[in-house]
N, C-alpha and C positions, 0 to 999 in steps of 0.2 A: 454477693457478686464486686463490692467493693475490696472486698479483700482478694478476692481473683481478678480485679483488676490492678491493684495494686502488684500483685505477683507478675502477672504480665507483663507492668512496664519494668518492674526490674530486671525481667528477665533478657528484654530489649535493652536495656539500660547496659545490662551485661555484655551483651554481643554487641553493642553499638561502641562499648569501649575496648572491647577486643578488637574487633576490627579495625577500630580508630589508633588504637596503639601501637597495631600492627606496621599500621600503613606511616606510622609519623617515626618508625624506628630507624635509626640510622644503620650504614653500612658498618661502620666500627661495633656496632650492636651484635649485629648477626655474625660478623667473622672472629669476636669476641666466645660468642654462642659457639661454635664451631668447633672452636680449639679447645673449648670443656671440653665438647664431646669428645672429640677427639680423645682428649687425657683421661674420660675415662672408659671409652672403649678399648684403650690400649692396652694390650695383653700382657705389658709386666705391670701394670698399675694392680698393687691388691686389694686397695678398696672396693676396685670393681666388683657388681654384683649384679649376678643374674636377671634381681627383679628389678632393677635400675635401668640394664638396656631395654628390657623389654618397656617399660615405662616411655623410655625414650623414641623409640620406632616402634611404630603396627604396621602389620600386615594390613588390616581395612584400608587405612594409608596411601596403601600402596609404599609401603616400607618408607612412607614423609618422615619427616621428623615429627613431631606430639608437641613440639613447642608453641603455645600461640604466638609469640613474637612471631615466629613463622607459617604460621599455620594459619594467621589473619590477615597478612597479605598473599594468599593465594585467592584466587578471584573464583577457583573450586568449593574451596573449604568456604568462602563468605556465602556462596547461592545454598549451598548445602542449609547451613546453616541458617539462611534467610528464608529457604523453604520447609524446613522443622519449627521456624518461627511461624510461620505462617500456619501448617498441618497445627500444631497445637492452638493457635488461636482459635484458629477453626473450630477446632474439636470440642473448645470451651465454648465456643459461642453456640453448638448443635448442640451439647448437654445441656446448657441452663435454657437453650429450648424445647427439650425434651422433659425435663423437669419441670417448665413451665405451663406444657400442657399435660402433664402427668397432674399437678396440683390443680391445673384447671378441669380436668376428667372427675379428678376425686372430691374434688366440690360440685360437680350439678352432679354424680352420684350419690352425695352426702344427703346433696336439697332434694333431689328424687324421693331417696328413701325418707330420710323426713316430712316429708309434703305426703306421702304414703300412710307411714303413721300416724299422723296428725289428722289425715281425712278420715282414717280406717275409726280414730279414738272418739271423732265429731257424729261418726254415725250409732257408735255404741250410746253417746250420750245421748242425743237426740233418742234412740230405742227406747231408753229406761226411759228417758223424761216423758214419753209418749206412753209407755205402758203406765207409767207414776199417773200421770193424769189420767188413764182411764180405769185405773184403780180407785184412785180419788174421786172421781167421778161419780164411777158402779156406786162406792159405798153413800156417796151425797145423794145420791136419787135413793136408793134403801133408804137412809135417813128419814129424806121428803117423805117416802112412802107410806114406811112405819108411823111418822108423824100426824099424815094425814089419816090412815087410817083409826090411829087411836083416837086423835077431834071427831072424828066420824063417830064412832062406840061413844066418845062422851058426851055428843049432841043428841044422840037415840036414846041413852040415859034418860039426858032429861027429859024428855018428851016423858 
């Protein structure tokens, strides 16, 4: 759980840095970035590759530039990032609660199973003790009866 909290904090700080860095950029940085993008996308530039241009603009962003400097200043992007962060946090909390409930249920089930097993074992031990007691009691009575009979015979022979 502590590790998850640390991950969430680091993600939140990354988002805040992204948003914070974007809001503190100057217009010269934006102009410099635009010029470098124009140079990369220029048809005469031999070093431009298709992969680079795909990384720069994304259709899913409405053909916006995917540079964090530009996106961080956009309130729509910031709100999307915040929503995703909130959803992620909610999901993590929900998963933790579900795991806790599952562990709790599992512990209760184990407790009930152990209780049933121990109760059954106790009943078996009680039956074994009872039968042993009855057997020993029977043997004792037989021994006493036998001894009594022998004593009676001995007394009768003495007469």
